[in-house]
C-alpha positions in Angstrom: -21.5 10.4 169.4 -21.5 9.6 165.9 -18.1 10.8 164.2 -18.9 13.1 160.8 -17.9 11.5 157.4 -14.4 12.9 156.1 -14.8 15.9 153.5 -14.6 14.9 149.9 -11.9 16.2 148.2 -12.5 18.5 145.4 -10.9 18.2 141.9 -11.2 18.6 137.8 -13.4 16.4 135.6 -12.4 15.2 132.3 -14.8 17.6 130.6 -13.4 20.5 132.7 -9.7 19.6 131.7 -10.5 19.2 128.1 -12.5 22.7 127.9 -9.3 24.5 129.6 -7.1 22.9 127.1 -9.2 23.8 124.3 -8.8 27.4 125.6 -5.2 27.4 126.1 -4.9 26.1 122.4 -7.3 28.9 121.4 -5.4 31.5 122.9 -1.9 30.1 121.7 -3.2 30.1 118.1 -4.4 33.7 118.6 -1.1 34.3 119.8 0.9 33.1 117.0 -1.3 34.4 114.4 -0.8 38.0 115.9 3.1 37.4 115.9 3.3 36.1 112.4 1.5 39.0 111.3 3.4 41.5 113.4 6.5 39.7 112.0 5.3 40.0 108.7 3.9 43.9 109.0 7.6 44.6 110.1 9.5 42.4 107.4 7.4 44.3 104.5 7.8 47.8 106.3 11.8 47.1 106.3 11.9 46.1 102.9 9.8 49.0 101.7 11.9 51.4 103.7 15.1 49.9 101.7 13.4 50.2 98.5 12.4 53.7 99.3 16.3 54.9 100.8 17.7 53.4 97.5 15.5 54.9 95.2 15.8 58.2 96.7 19.5 57.9 96.4 19.9 57.1 92.8 17.2 58.9 91.6 19.0 62.4 93.5 22.5 61.3 92.4 21.8 60.8 88.8 19.5 63.5 88.6 22.5 66.0 89.9 25.1 64.2 88.1 23.2 64.4 84.8 22.7 68.3 85.0 26.9 68.4 85.4 27.2 66.2 82.5 28.2 67.2 78.6 26.9 64.0 76.8 25.6 60.8 77.7 26.1 57.4 75.5 24.1 54.1 76.1 25.3 50.4 75.4 23.4 46.8 75.4 25.2 45.9 78.5 28.7 46.7 80.5 30.3 43.5 78.9 33.5 44.4 76.7 31.7 43.1 74.1 28.6 45.6 74.0 30.9 48.9 74.3 34.2 48.0 72.6 34.3 51.0 70.6 31.6 54.1 68.9 29.9 50.9 66.8 28.3 49.7 70.1 26.5 53.0 71.3 22.8 52.7 71.2 20.7 55.0 68.8 17.8 57.1 69.6 14.8 55.0 70.9 16.8 52.0 71.7 17.0 50.8 75.1 20.3 49.1 77.3 21.5 48.4 80.5 24.9 50.5 80.5 24.5 54.6 80.8 27.5 56.3 80.4 27.9 59.8 81.4 31.0 62.3 80.3 32.3 65.2 82.0 34.3 68.0 79.8 36.5 70.6 80.7 37.4 73.9 79.3 38.6 73.7 75.7 41.9 74.3 75.5 43.1 76.0 71.9 45.7 73.9 69.7 46.7 74.1 66.2 44.7 71.0 65.2 40.8 72.8 66.5 39.2 70.3 64.2 40.6 67.1 65.8 41.0 68.5 69.3 37.8 68.3 71.3 37.4 69.7 74.9 39.0 67.4 77.4 37.6 64.4 79.4 37.8 65.3 83.2 35.2 62.6 84.6 33.4 59.7 83.4 30.4 58.0 85.2 29.1 54.7 84.4 25.8 53.1 85.8 24.7 49.7 84.8 22.5 46.5 85.6 24.5 43.6 85.9 22.1 40.9 85.2 23.4 37.6 86.9 20.0 35.6 88.1 17.1 34.6 85.7 14.0 33.7 87.4 10.9 32.4 85.1 12.6 34.3 82.4 13.0 37.9 84.1 17.1 38.9 84.5 17.8 40.3 87.6 20.6 42.1 89.2 22.2 44.8 91.2 22.5 48.2 89.2 26.1 49.6 90.0 28.1 52.9 90.0 31.3 53.1 88.1 33.5 56.5 88.2 36.8 57.5 86.8 38.0 61.1 87.7 40.3 62.6 85.1 40.3 66.2 86.5 44.1 66.2 87.4 44.9 65.0 84.1 42.3 65.8 81.4 42.3 63.3 78.7 40.9 63.9 75.2 40.0 60.7 72.8 42.3 62.1 70.1 45.8 60.4 70.0 49.0 62.8 69.5 49.9 61.0 66.2 48.2 62.8 63.4 49.1 59.6 61.3 47.2 57.3 63.8 43.3 56.8 63.8 41.2 58.6 66.2 40.8 56.8 69.7 37.2 56.1 70.7 36.1 57.3 73.9 35.3 53.6 74.8 39.2 53.2 75.3 38.9 54.5 78.6 36.7 52.4 80.1 38.1 49.5 81.8 37.4 45.7 80.8 34.6 44.3 82.9 36.5 42.7 85.4 38.4 45.9 86.5 34.9 47.9 86.3 33.5 45.5 88.5 36.2 45.9 90.9 36.0 49.2 90.6 31.8 49.8 91.0 30.0 50.2 94.0 26.5 48.9 94.3 23.4 51.5 94.5 20.6 49.0 93.8 20.6 45.5 95.0 18.2 44.3 93.0 16.5 45.6 89.8 14.5 44.0 86.6 14.6 46.4 83.4 10.9 47.5 82.4 12.0 48.9 78.8 12.2 45.6 76.6 14.1 43.9 79.6 16.4 46.9 79.6 16.7 49.3 82.4 17.7 52.8 80.0 15.8 54.2 77.2 17.6 56.5 75.0 15.0 59.1 74.0 16.2 61.1 70.8 19.8 61.4 72.2 18.5 64.1 74.5 16.6 62.3 77.5 17.5 59.2 79.4 14.4 57.2 80.7 15.2 54.8 83.6 12.2 52.6 84.2 12.7 49.2 86.5 11.3 47.2 89.3 13.3 46.9 92.6 12.9 44.4 95.2 13.9 43.5 98.6 13.4 40.6 101.0 13.9 36.9 100.2 13.3 34.0 98.5 10.1 33.2 100.8 8.6 36.7 100.1 9.9 39.6 97.6 8.9 43.1 98.3 8.8 44.9 94.9 8.2 48.7 93.5 8.4 50.0 90.0 10.5 53.3 89.5 10.2 55.7 86.4 12.1 58.7 85.8 14.1 60.8 83.4 17.4 62.7 83.5 18.8 65.1 80.7 22.3 66.0 80.5 23.0 69.6 79.8 25.1 68.9 76.2 
């Protein structure tokens, strides 16, 4: 009896191997593309949420504080040289990067009614601290500074009748102390009013117009904001 030849062992041809590898590469490329797109969507969503959170906080807080304030003053910036005295206060229809809200207590009768204004109980300053310039655009955080005088209200008139009136600006600390006592309310902002953040509309209304951003140098997510506040006077 003749013996049967051994059964040939099956295997993959070179063509089959190449086809399988091409399929694997295609699947891997599709997976990587989906992963990158999902990561980008999450990145954009996170940055947008952060932008919206900052905008809600700063708009709500500034609107509430403005309604309680008796006076607002604006300066070109928070630098010492730009808000040294009353001569540095911006006039109507001028723009700047520093906004000061002043709160007064009730008038205390005295013999010198003309020279004795209502005492100051609180001061709040919002200012854009521009410290980064990219492509000619100044970006910087928006800071908030507050000083409470309610326990011991102050006036800006010296008690000595022979001395000149003391400007309100004397109550604002030097820029180094101001920064140390401030907290950040917006991480990065650009001013859109002639490169500034605030606009003095006829000494009655403050218009705030800027562009805010979040992300990193590889991909910035930006959004603009525009709103107005009016101290009660």
